[in-house]
C-alpha positions as CSV (number, residue, x, y, z in Angstrom):
1,X,1.6,22.5,2.7
2,X,2.6,19.0,1.6
3,X,0.1,17.1,-0.6
4,X,0.6,13.3,-0.2
5,X,-0.8,11.1,-3.0
6,X,-1.1,7.5,-2.0
7,X,-1.7,4.4,-4.1
8,X,-1.5,0.6,-4.0
9,X,0.3,-1.3,-6.8
10,X,-1.7,-2.7,-9.7
11,X,-3.2,-6.2,-9.8
12,X,-0.7,-9.0,-9.9
13,X,-0.8,-12.7,-10.9
14,X,-0.9,-13.7,-7.2
15,X,-3.7,-11.2,-6.5
16,X,-5.8,-13.1,-9.1
17,X,-4.8,-16.4,-7.6
18,X,-5.6,-15.1,-4.1
19,X,-2.1,-15.9,-2.8
20,X,-0.5,-13.8,-0.1
21,X,2.5,-11.9,-1.4
22,X,4.1,-10.0,1.5
23,X,7.8,-9.6,0.7
24,X,7.6,-12.1,-2.2
25,X,6.5,-10.9,-5.6
26,X,4.6,-11.7,-8.7
27,X,4.3,-9.8,-11.9
28,X,1.6,-7.2,-12.8
29,X,-1.3,-8.6,-14.9
30,X,-2.4,-6.9,-18.0
31,X,-5.2,-5.3,-16.0
32,X,-2.7,-4.2,-13.4
33,X,-0.6,-2.4,-16.0
34,X,-3.7,-0.8,-17.6
35,X,-4.9,0.5,-14.3
36,X,-1.5,1.9,-13.4
37,X,-1.5,3.7,-16.8
38,X,-5.0,5.0,-16.1
39,X,-3.9,6.4,-12.8
40,X,-0.9,8.0,-14.5
41,X,-3.3,9.7,-17.0
42,X,-5.4,11.0,-14.1
43,X,-2.4,12.5,-12.4
44,X,-0.7,13.7,-15.6
45,X,-1.2,17.4,-14.8
46,X,-0.1,17.0,-11.1
47,X,3.4,18.2,-10.7
48,X,5.2,15.7,-8.4
49,X,8.5,16.6,-6.8
50,X,9.3,12.9,-6.1
51,X,7.8,9.4,-6.1
52,X,8.4,7.1,-3.2
53,X,8.0,3.4,-3.8
54,X,8.3,0.1,-2.0
55,X,11.2,-2.0,-3.3
56,X,8.8,-4.8,-4.4
57,X,8.8,-5.1,-8.2
58,X,5.0,-4.8,-8.4
59,X,5.1,-1.4,-6.7
60,X,8.2,-0.1,-8.5
61,X,6.7,-1.0,-11.9
62,X,3.4,0.6,-10.9
63,X,5.4,3.8,-10.1
64,X,7.1,3.7,-13.5
65,X,3.7,3.3,-15.3
66,X,2.2,6.2,-13.3
67,X,5.3,8.4,-14.0
68,X,5.3,7.5,-17.7
69,X,7.6,9.8,-19.6
70,X,7.7,12.6,-17.0
71,X,11.0,13.6,-15.4
72,X,10.2,12.7,-11.7
73,X,12.8,11.2,-9.4
74,X,11.8,7.8,-7.9
75,X,13.1,6.9,-4.4
76,X,12.9,3.3,-3.2
77,X,12.1,3.1,0.5
78,X,12.6,-0.3,2.0
79,X,10.2,0.3,4.9
80,X,7.3,0.9,2.4
81,X,7.3,-2.9,1.6
82,X,4.4,-5.0,2.6
83,X,4.0,-6.8,6.0
84,X,6.2,-9.9,6.1
85,X,4.0,-13.0,6.2
86,X,6.8,-15.5,6.7
87,X,5.8,-19.1,5.7
88,X,2.4,-17.9,4.5
89,X,3.9,-16.1,1.5
90,X,3.0,-17.5,-1.9
91,X,0.2,-19.7,-0.4
92,X,-3.5,-19.5,-0.9
93,X,-6.0,-19.3,1.9
94,X,-6.8,-23.0,1.7
95,X,-3.1,-23.9,1.9
96,X,-2.5,-21.6,4.9
97,X,-5.6,-22.9,6.7
98,X,-4.3,-26.5,6.6
99,X,-1.9,-25.6,9.4
100,X,-2.7,-22.1,10.6
101,X,-6.5,-21.7,10.5
102,X,-6.9,-19.8,13.7
103,X,-4.1,-17.4,13.1
104,X,-5.2,-16.7,9.6
105,X,-8.7,-16.0,10.9
106,X,-7.3,-13.7,13.6
107,X,-5.2,-11.7,11.1
108,X,-8.2,-10.7,9.0
109,X,-10.9,-10.7,11.7
110,X,-9.3,-10.1,15.1
111,X,-6.0,-8.5,14.4
112,X,-5.3,-7.6,18.0
113,X,-5.2,-11.4,18.7
114,X,-2.9,-12.2,15.7
115,X,0.2,-14.1,16.6
116,X,2.9,-13.9,13.9
117,X,5.4,-16.3,15.6
118,X,4.2,-19.7,14.4
119,X,4.8,-18.9,10.8
120,X,7.8,-16.6,11.4
121,X,6.0,-13.5,10.2
122,X,6.2,-9.8,11.2
123,X,4.3,-8.6,14.2
124,X,1.5,-6.1,13.5
125,X,2.9,-3.9,16.2
126,X,6.4,-3.7,14.8
127,X,5.0,-3.4,11.2
128,X,2.8,-0.4,12.1
129,X,5.8,1.2,13.9
130,X,7.9,0.7,10.7
131,X,5.2,2.2,8.5
132,X,4.7,5.3,10.7
133,X,8.4,5.8,11.0
134,X,8.9,5.8,7.2
135,X,6.0,8.2,6.6
136,X,7.2,10.5,9.3
137,X,10.6,10.5,7.7
138,X,9.1,11.3,4.3
139,X,7.1,14.2,5.5
140,X,10.2,15.6,7.4
141,X,12.1,15.5,4.1
142,X,9.3,17.3,2.2
143,X,7.7,20.3,3.8
144,X,5.6,21.3,0.8
145,X,4.7,20.4,-2.8
146,X,3.3,17.1,-4.1
147,X,4.6,13.7,-3.5
148,X,3.4,10.2,-4.6
149,X,3.8,7.1,-2.5
150,X,3.3,3.7,-4.2
151,X,3.0,0.8,-1.7
152,X,0.7,-2.1,-0.6
153,X,-2.7,-2.7,0.9
154,X,-1.7,-3.5,4.5
155,X,0.8,-0.6,4.5
156,X,-2.0,1.8,3.4
157,X,-4.2,0.4,6.2
158,X,-1.3,1.0,8.7
159,X,-1.0,4.6,7.4
160,X,-4.7,5.1,7.9
161,X,-4.3,3.8,11.5
162,X,-2.3,6.8,12.5
163,X,-3.5,9.4,10.0
164,X,-7.2,8.7,10.9
165,X,-6.5,7.4,14.4
166,X,-8.0,3.9,13.7
167,X,-7.2,1.3,16.4
168,X,-5.7,-2.1,15.3
169,X,-8.9,-4.0,16.0
170,X,-10.7,-1.9,13.4
171,X,-8.0,-1.7,10.8
172,X,-9.8,-4.0,8.3
173,X,-13.1,-2.0,8.3
174,X,-14.0,-0.4,5.0
175,X,-12.8,1.0,2.7
176,X,-11.2,-1.8,0.8
177,X,-7.8,-0.8,-0.8
178,X,-8.3,-1.5,-4.5
179,X,-5.2,-1.7,-6.8
180,X,-4.2,1.8,-8.1
181,X,-6.9,3.5,-6.0
182,X,-6.0,7.0,-5.0
183,X,-5.9,8.6,-1.6
184,X,-4.8,12.2,-1.0
185,X,-4.1,13.9,2.3
186,X,-2.4,17.1,3.3
187,X,0.2,17.7,6.0
188,X,0.5,21.3,7.3
189,X,3.4,20.5,9.7
190,X,1.1,19.7,12.6
191,X,-1.9,17.6,11.4
192,X,-3.1,15.5,8.5
193,X,-6.2,16.4,6.5
194,X,-7.8,13.8,4.2
195,X,-8.9,15.1,0.8
196,X,-9.7,11.9,-1.0
197,X,-10.0,8.3,0.2
198,X,-9.4,5.2,-1.9
199,X,-10.9,6.8,-5.0
200,X,-11.2,4.7,-8.2
201,X,-12.9,7.2,-10.6
202,X,-10.1,6.7,-13.1
203,X,-10.8,3.0,-13.3
204,X,-14.5,3.3,-14.1
205,X,-13.6,4.0,-17.8
206,X,-12.3,0.4,-18.1
207,X,-15.2,-1.3,-16.4
């Protein structure tokens, strides 16, 4: 049995400023670092065989804070990076809506109608294929034990799409993917079984 622990990176400067990040990056805030450390404390007694992380600095640093002083190998997987937003990256909602109001609305409210081409982004279809491919590859490499995956909000939603069989038009329905929230599901070689979904119990101590 493979136990897959899944988390989103900690809060970043651009998260606070409500800027889309995608393949671009911004540094973790003090809160983001603290929350990553709190997740690390929660998982301190879980013996991980490996940590997989997106190449984005915000995810990689979150992985380091969760790992702390433990001797756990970290593998950077390029396909765990966030969806590519093209010309939207680094911009706020107001800035994006100046030229792309309808497509921005579609992305968050009617994803099946979303057109990535005007702003040179990544299609949701290709993105979801990329995410499923990398997760299938990871579970092929690990038949049992515990692994941790550190990635991004839209990636986690894409993982839920195939693990929980959620269609694209419903991918933004709750739960919200909070920074350093914890999801756990098992893989028995045939099917996924969700044990924990976007849990933030470890963060309540800091609220």
